[in-house]
C-alpha positions in Angstrom: 115.4 105.8 87.5 113.8 107.2 84.4 110.3 108.8 85.1 108.0 110.4 82.0 105.2 112.4 83.3 102.4 113.3 80.8 100.4 116.6 81.2 98.4 118.6 78.4 99.8 122.1 79.5 102.8 123.1 81.8 101.6 126.4 83.3 97.7 127.0 82.7 95.9 125.3 85.8 96.4 123.9 89.0 96.9 120.2 87.5 99.8 121.7 85.6 101.5 123.4 88.7 100.9 119.9 90.5 102.8 118.1 87.8 105.7 120.6 87.3 106.0 120.9 91.4 106.3 117.1 91.6 108.9 116.9 88.7 111.3 119.3 90.4 111.0 117.4 93.7 111.9 114.4 92.0 114.6 116.0 90.0 115.6 117.5 93.2 115.9 113.8 94.6 118.2 112.9 91.4 115.5 111.2 89.5 115.7 111.9 85.8 112.1 113.1 85.5 110.8 114.6 82.4 107.5 116.4 81.6 105.7 115.6 78.3 103.2 118.2 77.2 101.1 119.1 74.3 101.0 122.6 74.7 104.0 124.4 76.4 103.7 127.9 77.7 106.4 128.1 80.6 110.0 127.8 80.9 111.9 125.1 82.9 114.2 122.2 82.5 112.7 118.7 81.7 109.7 120.1 79.8 109.2 118.1 76.5 107.4 119.6 73.9 107.8 119.7 70.0 107.0 123.2 70.0 107.5 124.4 66.3 105.0 127.2 65.3 103.1 125.1 62.8 102.8 122.0 65.3 101.6 124.7 67.9 98.9 126.1 65.4 97.6 122.2 64.5 97.6 121.4 68.3 95.4 124.7 68.9 93.2 123.6 66.1 93.0 119.8 67.4 91.9 121.3 70.6 88.9 123.0 69.3 87.8 120.2 66.5 87.6 117.9 69.9 84.9 119.8 71.3 82.9 119.8 68.4 81.0 116.6 69.6 80.1 118.2 72.9 78.9 121.4 71.0 76.0 119.4 69.8 74.6 119.1 73.3 72.4 121.6 74.9 74.4 122.3 77.8 77.6 122.6 75.6 80.0 122.2 78.4 83.1 122.5 76.4 85.5 123.2 79.3 83.8 120.3 81.5 83.5 117.1 79.2 86.1 115.6 77.0 85.6 113.0 74.5 88.9 112.4 73.4 88.3 110.9 70.0 91.0 112.6 68.0 94.3 110.7 66.9 97.7 111.3 68.2 101.3 109.8 68.4 101.8 109.4 71.9 102.6 105.7 72.3 105.1 106.1 69.7 106.7 109.2 71.6 106.8 107.7 74.8 108.3 104.7 73.4 110.8 106.5 72.1 111.8 108.0 75.0 111.8 104.7 77.1 111.2 105.4 80.9 111.2 103.4 83.4 107.9 104.6 84.6 105.0 106.3 82.9 103.2 108.7 84.8 99.8 110.4 83.7 98.4 113.3 85.1 95.8 115.6 83.5 95.1 114.6 79.6 92.4 116.6 78.4 92.2 119.3 75.7 93.2 117.6 72.8 96.5 115.6 74.4 95.4 112.2 73.5 92.7 109.6 72.5 91.4 107.5 75.0 92.5 104.3 73.1 96.3 105.5 73.1 96.1 105.4 76.9 95.6 101.7 76.5 98.7 101.3 74.3 101.0 102.7 76.9 103.8 99.9 78.5 103.4 99.5 82.2 104.3 100.4 84.8 101.7 103.3 84.9 100.7 105.7 87.6 98.0 107.9 86.9 97.3 110.8 89.3 94.1 112.1 89.2 93.5 115.7 89.0 89.6 115.6 88.5 87.0 113.0 87.9 87.4 112.6 84.1 89.6 109.3 84.1 86.6 107.3 85.7 83.7 109.1 84.2 82.3 108.8 80.7 83.7 112.2 79.7 83.1 115.0 82.2 85.8 116.2 84.6 83.3 117.6 87.4 80.2 115.7 87.6 78.6 117.5 90.3 75.9 115.5 92.0 75.9 112.6 89.5 77.1 109.3 90.4 76.2 107.4 87.1 80.2 106.5 86.8 79.6 103.7 89.3 77.8 102.1 86.3 78.3 103.0 82.9 77.2 106.5 82.5 74.5 107.7 79.9 71.6 110.3 80.0 74.4 112.8 81.2 73.4 115.9 83.2 76.5 117.4 82.4 75.6 117.5 78.5 72.0 118.0 79.4 71.1 114.7 77.8 68.1 112.5 78.1 69.3 109.7 76.1 71.0 106.5 77.6 73.2 106.0 74.6 74.6 109.3 74.5 78.3 110.7 74.0 78.9 109.7 77.6 77.9 106.4 77.4 79.8 105.9 74.0 83.1 107.5 76.0 82.5 105.1 79.1 82.6 102.1 76.9 85.8 103.0 74.9 87.1 103.7 78.1 86.1 100.3 79.5 87.1 98.3 76.3 90.4 100.2 75.8 91.7 99.8 79.6 90.0 96.4 80.6 93.4 95.0 81.1 95.7 97.8 81.8 97.6 97.5 85.1 97.0 101.0 86.4 98.3 102.2 89.7 95.9 105.2 90.7 97.0 108.1 93.3 94.4 110.7 94.2 95.5 113.6 96.0 92.5 113.5 98.6 90.4 110.8 100.2 87.4 111.8 98.9 88.6 111.4 95.2 90.4 108.3 96.1 86.8 106.9 97.3 84.9 108.3 94.1 87.6 106.1 92.0 87.3 103.3 93.9 83.4 103.2 93.6 83.7 103.7 90.0 82.7 101.0 87.5 86.0 101.6 85.5 88.5 101.5 88.4 86.9 99.6 91.2 89.3 97.0 90.8 92.5 99.0 90.6 94.9 99.9 93.4 94.4 103.5 94.6 96.8 105.5 96.7 96.5 108.9 98.4 99.4 111.4 98.1 98.5 115.1 98.5 99.7 117.6 95.9 102.8 119.1 96.7 104.6 122.8 96.9 107.7 124.4 97.5 107.3 125.5 101.0 110.6 127.7 100.7 108.8 130.1 97.8 105.7 129.7 99.3 106.0 131.4 102.4 104.6 134.1 104.6 105.6 137.5 103.1 105.6 140.9 105.3 101.8 141.9 104.9 102.6 145.5 104.6 105.0 145.1 102.0 102.5 142.4 100.2 100.1 145.1 100.2 102.3 147.9 98.9 103.3 145.7 95.9 99.7 145.1 94.9 98.4 148.3 95.4 96.2 147.5 98.6 94.9 149.6 101.6 97.0 148.8 104.4 94.3 149.3 107.1 91.3 147.2 106.1 90.7 143.4 106.3 91.0 141.8 102.9 89.0 138.6 102.1 90.8 136.8 99.1 89.2 134.6 96.4 90.8 133.2 93.1 91.1 130.5 90.9 91.5 130.2 86.9 88.2 132.1 85.6 87.0 132.2 88.7 83.6 134.2 88.0 82.7 131.8 85.2 83.3 128.4 86.3 80.5 127.5 88.2 82.2 125.0 90.2 84.3 127.5 91.8 81.4 128.9 93.8 81.4 132.7 93.0 77.6 132.6 93.2 77.7 131.1 96.7 80.5 133.6 97.5 78.6 136.8 96.7 75.7 136.6 99.4 78.5 135.6 102.0 80.7 138.7 101.3 77.3 140.9 101.7 76.9 139.3 105.1 80.5 140.2 106.0 80.3 143.6 104.8 77.3 144.1 107.1 79.4 143.1 110.0 82.9 144.7 109.0 81.7 147.5 106.5 85.7 148.4 106.3 86.4 144.9 104.8 87.5 144.6 101.1 87.6 141.6 98.7 90.5 141.0 96.6 90.1 138.6 93.7 92.7 137.1 91.3 92.4 134.8 88.3 90.1 137.3 86.5 89.8 140.9 85.5 87.0 143.3 86.7 83.8 142.4 84.9 81.7 145.2 82.9 79.1 145.6 85.7 80.5 145.9 88.8 79.2 142.9 91.4 77.4 143.8 94.4 79.5 142.3 97.1 78.3 144.5 99.9 82.0 145.6 100.3 84.7 147.2 98.1 86.3 144.9 95.5 89.6 144.9 93.8 90.4 142.4 90.9 93.9 141.7 90.4 93.6 139.9 87.0 95.7 136.8 86.5 98.7 136.3 88.4 101.4 134.3 86.3 104.2 134.0 88.6 104.8 132.4 92.2 105.9 135.9 93.5 102.8 137.8 92.6 100.6 134.6 94.1 102.7 134.9 97.5 102.1 138.5 97.7 98.3 138.0 97.2 98.1 135.3 99.6 100.1 137.0 102.2 98.3 140.2 101.8 95.1 138.7 102.5 93.6 138.2 106.1 91.7 135.1 105.1 91.3 133.2 101.8 88.0 131.9 100.7 87.4 128.7 98.7 83.8 128.4 97.8 84.5 125.4 95.5 81.7 122.9 94.8 84.1 120.2 94.2 87.8 120.2 94.5 89.9 117.2 94.1 92.4 118.9 96.3 92.7 122.8 96.0 96.1 124.2 95.7 94.9 127.7 96.2 93.9 126.7 99.6 97.4 124.9 100.3 99.2 127.7 98.6 97.5 130.3 100.8 98.0 128.1 104.3 101.8 128.0 103.4 102.0 132.1 103.2 100.2 131.6 106.7 96.7 132.5 105.6 93.9 131.0 107.1 91.3 129.4 104.7 87.5 129.4 104.8 85.8 126.4 102.6 83.0 124.3 102.4 83.6 121.0 104.4 83.2 118.8 101.2 85.3 117.1 99.1 89.2 117.3 98.6 89.2 120.5 100.9 88.6 118.2 103.8 91.9 117.0 103.7 93.7 120.3 103.1 91.8 122.9 105.8 91.7 122.0 109.2 88.3 123.0 110.9 89.2 125.7 113.3 92.7 124.7 113.2 94.0 126.0 109.9 90.8 127.6 109.0 86.8 127.2 109.1 84.9 124.4 107.1 81.5 125.9 106.3 78.4 123.7 106.0 78.1 122.3 102.3 76.9 124.7 100.5 75.4 127.2 103.1 76.7 130.6 102.0 75.4 132.0 105.4 77.9 129.6 107.4 80.6 130.5 104.7 80.0 134.1 105.9 80.3 133.0 109.7 83.5 131.3 109.0 84.9 134.6 107.3 83.6 136.4 110.2 85.0 134.0 113.1 88.5 134.1 111.4 88.5 138.1 111.0 87.0 139.4 114.0 89.7 137.8 116.8 93.1 138.8 116.1 94.6 136.4 118.5 92.5 133.6 116.8 93.6 134.7 113.4 97.3 135.0 114.4 96.9 131.2 116.0 95.2 130.2 112.8 98.1 131.5 110.6 100.6 129.6 112.5 98.8 126.3 112.5 98.0 126.9 108.6 101.8 127.2 107.9 102.9 124.5 109.9 100.2 122.2 108.4 101.4 123.1 104.8 105.2 122.4 105.9 104.4 118.8 107.6 102.0 117.5 105.0 102.4 119.3 101.5 106.3 120.0 101.4 107.5 118.8 97.7 110.1 116.9 99.1 108.0 114.9 101.3 105.6 114.5 98.3 108.3 113.5 96.0 109.3 110.6 98.6 105.9 109.2 98.8 106.0 108.8 95.0 109.6 107.7 94.8 108.6 104.8 97.1 105.7 104.0 95.4 107.7 103.8 92.0 110.2 101.5 93.4 107.7 99.1 94.7 106.1 99.1 91.1 109.8 98.5 89.3 110.4 95.5 92.1 107.3 93.7 91.2 106.6 94.0 87.8 
């Protein structure tokens, strides 16, 4: 079996890690699995990218040019809206590789036009890493549910016009994908339900398969050694928070975490916050406790050290398709406190592997952190449950086998 996965990047954000981990799991099972990317940053077998300097420069230019229609709108959400207008050679590239299965992942940032997806030959599997495939262009719609109809007057764009960019983007998807035999996979039940409720995909088959990870790489590390590696104190409770650009992406919930940390700091004045994915801001934030900024952690070993050094991981996101930071922390034996909403409902077991706070109540988020930190026996039990849940549900071998079963079924019935 020859599987070709498509994803814009190979080593930038969560979708990239999920695609690479699935590729590695499939290759470990003997599948010829390649990953075709638009821009390559990492190393590894099976990553396909024409990476000559001139091509790379043109692709970066394309990434910028693709955002120009979005920049005309008041909100200018260039990282939360992809119109996918610029031409590409994707159908020809895929045809030249001639895979048995084409597996789509995250396709924003200039990888391909909407119309090019409609020209790919089945069988087609599409793993949803955010809401873009079924919306009029936004990746995180927030409270908006206009994707259930045909978008327009888009709140993400700050638009009041029905015939705006979101409506036109939705219409292009509807026209290009009308007869496309897609099988969708969502990493959580919440995202699967959103897709089923959407006007674009309500007739499609939607399966739920979690994102996987290597639980031999992501495993508990000696806490003392982890803290020494990162230069963190040995005698203080550490609350960990992190993501890609966590201080500037409003969806990651920094604005909700800050008041929660102040409440924790009042009860536990010795506690410390550790933040990864961002450098220290020019003006130190008032968190009610000491804070250290670890910057961008570029490899698995550094992430494992960060998760293992922490006593609790906090994920205050508004919406998550799944949240690999949570599953990674759990695999390292670190309990997770998050809001009980969206994809995190499938990752964190309330008072089993962590605590699910009332959405989006900073006071209850603080209660969850304190509930974990203030009882050492409870924290140890949560740690064990978190590790076992990650091994049982998120192991890359198990996830790869679920996808293999789906691939075989599609190949038998085409």
